[in-house]
C-alpha positions in Angstrom: 126.6 82.7 88.8 125.5 81.9 92.4 127.2 85.1 93.7 125.4 87.2 91.1 122.1 85.5 91.7 122.4 86.1 95.5 123.4 89.7 94.9 120.4 90.4 92.6 118.0 88.5 94.9 119.3 90.5 97.9 118.7 93.8 96.1 115.2 92.7 95.1 114.2 91.5 98.6 115.5 94.7 100.3 113.4 96.9 98.0 110.4 94.6 98.1 110.2 94.5 101.9 110.6 98.3 102.1 108.0 98.9 99.4 105.6 96.5 101.0 105.9 98.2 104.4 105.3 101.6 102.8 102.3 100.6 100.8 100.8 98.7 103.7 101.0 101.9 105.9 99.6 104.0 103.1 96.7 101.6 102.5 95.8 101.6 106.2 96.0 105.4 106.4 93.9 106.0 103.3 91.3 103.5 104.5 91.3 105.1 108.0 90.6 108.6 106.5 87.9 107.1 104.3 86.1 105.6 107.4 87.1 108.2 109.9 83.6 109.7 110.3 82.1 106.3 110.9 84.8 105.4 113.5 84.1 108.4 115.7 81.4 106.7 117.6 83.3 103.5 118.4 86.1 102.6 120.8 89.7 102.7 119.8 90.0 99.0 120.5 87.4 98.2 117.8 89.4 100.3 115.3 92.7 98.6 116.3 91.0 95.2 116.0 89.7 96.0 112.6 93.0 97.1 111.2 95.1 94.3 112.8 92.8 91.8 111.0 92.6 93.8 107.8 96.4 94.3 107.3 97.0 90.9 105.6 94.3 91.8 103.0 95.9 95.1 102.4 99.2 93.4 101.9 97.7 90.9 99.4 96.4 93.9 97.4 99.6 96.0 97.3 102.1 93.1 97.0 102.1 93.1 93.2 103.0 96.8 93.2 105.8 96.1 95.6 107.1 93.3 93.4 106.9 95.6 90.4 108.9 98.3 92.2 111.5 95.8 93.5 112.1 94.2 90.1 112.3 97.6 88.3 114.5 99.4 90.9 116.9 96.5 91.6 117.6 95.7 88.0 117.4 99.3 86.9 120.1 100.3 89.4 122.4 97.6 88.1 121.8 98.8 84.5 122.5 102.4 85.6 125.8 101.3 87.2 126.8 99.3 84.1 126.6 96.0 86.1 124.2 94.5 83.5 126.6 95.5 80.7 129.4 93.7 82.5 127.2 90.5 82.8 126.3 90.7 79.1 129.9 91.0 78.2 130.4 87.8 80.1 128.1 86.2 77.5 125.0 86.0 79.7 121.6 86.4 78.1 119.1 88.8 79.4 116.8 86.0 80.4 119.6 84.2 82.4 120.4 87.4 84.3 116.8 87.9 85.5 116.1 84.3 86.5 116.5 85.0 90.2 113.9 87.7 90.0 111.5 85.4 88.2 112.0 82.8 90.8 111.4 85.3 93.6 108.3 86.5 91.8 107.0 83.0 91.6 107.8 82.4 95.3 105.9 85.6 96.3 102.9 84.4 94.1 102.8 81.0 95.8 103.1 82.7 99.3 100.2 85.0 98.3 98.1 82.0 97.2 98.7 80.2 100.4 97.9 83.2 102.6 94.8 83.8 100.4 93.6 80.3 101.2 94.4 80.3 104.9 95.0 83.4 107.0 93.5 86.2 104.9 89.8 84.9 104.6 89.6 84.2 108.4 91.1 87.6 109.4 88.9 89.4 106.8 85.9 87.8 108.3 86.8 88.9 111.8 87.5 92.4 110.6 84.4 92.8 108.6 82.1 91.2 111.2 83.5 93.6 113.8 82.8 96.5 111.4 79.3 95.3 110.7 78.4 95.0 114.4 80.2 97.9 116.0 80.2 100.5 113.2 77.3 99.7 110.9 75.2 98.6 113.9 73.9 95.5 112.2 71.6 93.4 114.4 73.3 90.4 116.0 73.9 87.5 113.6 75.7 84.3 113.3 76.8 82.2 110.2 77.0 78.5 110.2 79.8 76.5 108.4 77.5 76.2 105.4 77.0 80.0 105.2 73.5 79.8 106.6 72.6 83.0 108.4 70.9 83.4 111.8 69.7 87.0 112.2 67.9 88.8 115.0 65.2 90.9 113.5 63.2 93.6 115.2 60.3 92.8 117.5 61.6 89.5 119.1 62.0 87.8 115.7 64.8 85.5 114.6 65.5 84.6 111.0 67.2 81.5 109.6 68.3 82.1 106.0 69.7 79.2 103.9 70.7 81.4 100.9 70.3 85.1 100.2 70.7 86.8 96.8 70.8 90.5 97.7 70.9 91.7 94.1 67.5 90.1 93.3 66.1 90.4 96.8 65.5 86.6 96.9 65.8 84.2 99.9 66.0 80.5 99.4 64.9 78.6 102.5 63.5 81.0 105.1 62.5 80.3 108.7 61.0 82.9 110.9 60.7 82.4 114.7 58.4 84.9 116.5 58.8 84.9 120.3 56.7 86.3 123.1 58.0 88.9 125.6 59.3 86.1 127.8 61.0 84.4 124.9 58.6 81.6 124.3 58.0 80.4 120.7 54.7 81.9 119.6 54.8 81.3 115.8 57.1 79.7 113.3 56.9 80.4 109.5 58.8 78.2 107.0 59.0 79.1 103.3 60.9 77.6 100.4 61.4 81.1 98.9 60.9 84.7 99.8 61.0 87.6 97.4 61.1 91.4 98.0 58.3 92.9 96.0 56.6 96.3 96.3 58.3 97.0 99.6 57.2 93.7 101.3 58.4 90.1 101.5 56.3 87.7 99.5 56.7 84.1 100.8 56.1 81.1 98.6 55.3 77.5 99.4 55.5 77.1 103.1 53.7 76.5 106.4 52.9 78.4 109.6 53.1 76.7 113.0 51.5 78.4 115.9 50.2 77.7 119.4 46.5 78.2 120.2 45.4 79.8 123.4 44.5 76.3 124.8 48.1 75.2 124.3 47.6 73.0 121.3 49.6 73.4 118.1 48.3 74.0 114.6 50.1 73.9 111.3 48.7 75.6 108.2 50.2 75.4 104.7 50.2 78.3 102.2 51.1 78.9 98.6 51.7 82.6 99.0 52.0 84.8 102.1 52.8 88.5 102.6 55.3 88.9 105.5 55.5 92.3 107.2 59.2 92.5 108.2 61.1 95.7 108.8 64.3 94.3 107.4 64.9 95.0 103.7 67.2 93.1 101.3 69.8 95.8 101.8 69.7 95.2 105.6 70.2 91.5 105.3 72.9 91.9 102.6 75.2 93.4 105.1 75.7 90.0 106.8 76.3 88.0 103.6 79.9 86.8 103.4 82.0 88.4 100.7 84.3 86.4 98.5 87.3 87.8 100.3 86.0 86.2 103.5 86.0 82.7 102.0 88.6 80.2 100.8 88.3 78.8 97.3 86.8 75.6 98.7 84.2 77.5 100.7 83.4 79.7 97.7 83.1 76.7 95.4 80.6 75.0 97.8 78.7 78.3 98.0 78.5 78.5 94.2 77.2 74.9 94.0 74.5 75.7 96.6 73.5 78.7 94.5 73.4 76.7 91.3 71.2 74.0 92.9 68.6 76.6 94.0 68.6 78.3 90.6 70.3 81.5 91.8 72.7 83.2 89.3 76.2 82.6 90.6 78.3 84.1 87.8 79.6 86.9 90.1 81.0 84.4 92.5 82.4 82.2 89.7 84.5 85.2 88.6 85.6 85.9 92.2 86.6 82.2 92.5 88.7 82.4 89.3 90.2 85.7 90.4 91.6 84.2 93.6 94.3 82.3 91.8 94.8 85.0 89.2 95.3 87.7 91.8 98.0 85.7 93.6 100.0 85.2 90.4 99.7 88.8 89.5 103.0 89.1 91.5 104.9 87.0 88.9 103.4 89.0 86.1 104.4 92.3 87.7 108.0 90.9 88.2 108.1 90.2 84.4 106.9 93.7 83.6 109.3 95.3 86.0 112.2 93.3 84.5 111.1 94.3 81.0 111.0 98.0 81.8 114.3 97.9 83.7 116.1 96.2 80.8 114.9 99.0 78.4 114.9 102.1 80.6 117.5 101.1 83.2 119.7 104.2 82.6 117.0 106.8 82.6 116.8 107.4 86.3 114.4 107.1 89.2 111.7 109.3 87.7 111.5 107.2 84.6 111.2 104.0 86.7 108.5 105.5 88.9 106.6 106.7 86.0 106.8 103.3 84.4 105.4 101.7 87.6 102.5 104.2 87.7 101.6 103.5 84.1 101.8 99.8 84.4 99.8 99.7 87.7 97.0 101.9 86.3 96.9 100.1 83.0 96.6 96.7 84.7 94.0 97.9 87.1 91.8 99.3 84.3 92.1 96.2 82.2 91.4 93.9 85.2 88.3 95.9 86.2 87.1 95.8 82.6 87.6 92.0 82.3 85.9 91.4 85.6 82.9 93.4 84.5 82.7 91.4 81.3 82.9 88.2 83.3 80.2 89.2 85.7 78.0 90.3 82.8 78.3 86.9 81.2 80.1 88.3 78.1 83.2 86.1 78.7 83.7 82.9 80.8 84.8 83.5 84.4 88.3 82.0 83.9 88.9 84.1 80.9 87.8 87.3 82.7 90.1 86.5 85.7 93.2 85.4 83.8 93.1 87.5 80.6 94.9 90.6 82.1 97.7 88.3 83.4 98.0 86.5 80.0 98.3 89.8 78.1 100.8 91.3 80.5 102.8 88.1 80.6 103.0 87.9 76.8 104.1 91.6 76.7 106.8 91.1 79.4 108.2 87.9 77.9 108.3 89.4 74.4 110.1 92.5 75.7 112.7 90.4 77.6 113.5 88.0 74.7 113.8 90.8 72.2 116.1 93.1 74.2 119.5 93.6 72.7 122.2 91.5 74.2 
């Protein structure tokens, strides 16, 4: 069986690598055309830097489709050439025949999980930060290890933000530094909370530190203060790290910080659960590809391609629906992230074990 295993594995890997390269190129081209009008005002090096750092993320997204195609075409071709029939006549079960493909699907899933926890978040961060600064023209900013944000606002003002919830327009832990024209500190405002209301920032529970003309310092406390700041929540939201820019550990810490300050973190909880589920979608797609190949193996390339399109679209719709339910609090985050995988895994295994020997 080792010879047959190596043969089937070789066919799978050849188609997988080719499909992955094609889908990577297509993803980059589609994304380029989508952003072309925004890239016209930046240098070519910025565009190259963006796509070099973005390619691993594109690969992570299209990898399941490449696995699906590889499983379906490699096994389907063997069925079409009656090689599967010969194996079955040798008293091999359908499940034993496809074991190499399941192992490879698992290996690809583990590789995707490792990449998603190491290289991909860092490269995503570099790509998106370059896009924010050079394309979206966001004011200079810097994030700390704890996801605090340092942001240069208009009018010689610098903001330090501990936590920002863009959806509700809420900041937890805000410090504003106002500088003179020669960059000396003129006034400092600290607030435990800031909310965007009626087109202005309303600060709660803080203090103002400022320097008098005679050089002495004064500190005044306040329960409520209206801050006139040109930056809106939408402006500040552009520098908030997305889930794809964080590892699971970083995202978990961020969720804990949100929970401690009373901010709704359900969206990020779903994103956290989806990190693992997204990686193991590769194994699920291998199962589905095998199931279709065993039942439609002799129908030709058009049937295989059509099956891939149907499966990919159906999974995408179900996954989007479940994620929406999770973010809306209808189902737990873990259920929202893993339910599509569970449904498609059950369907794939059922199809494989019920195929006629």
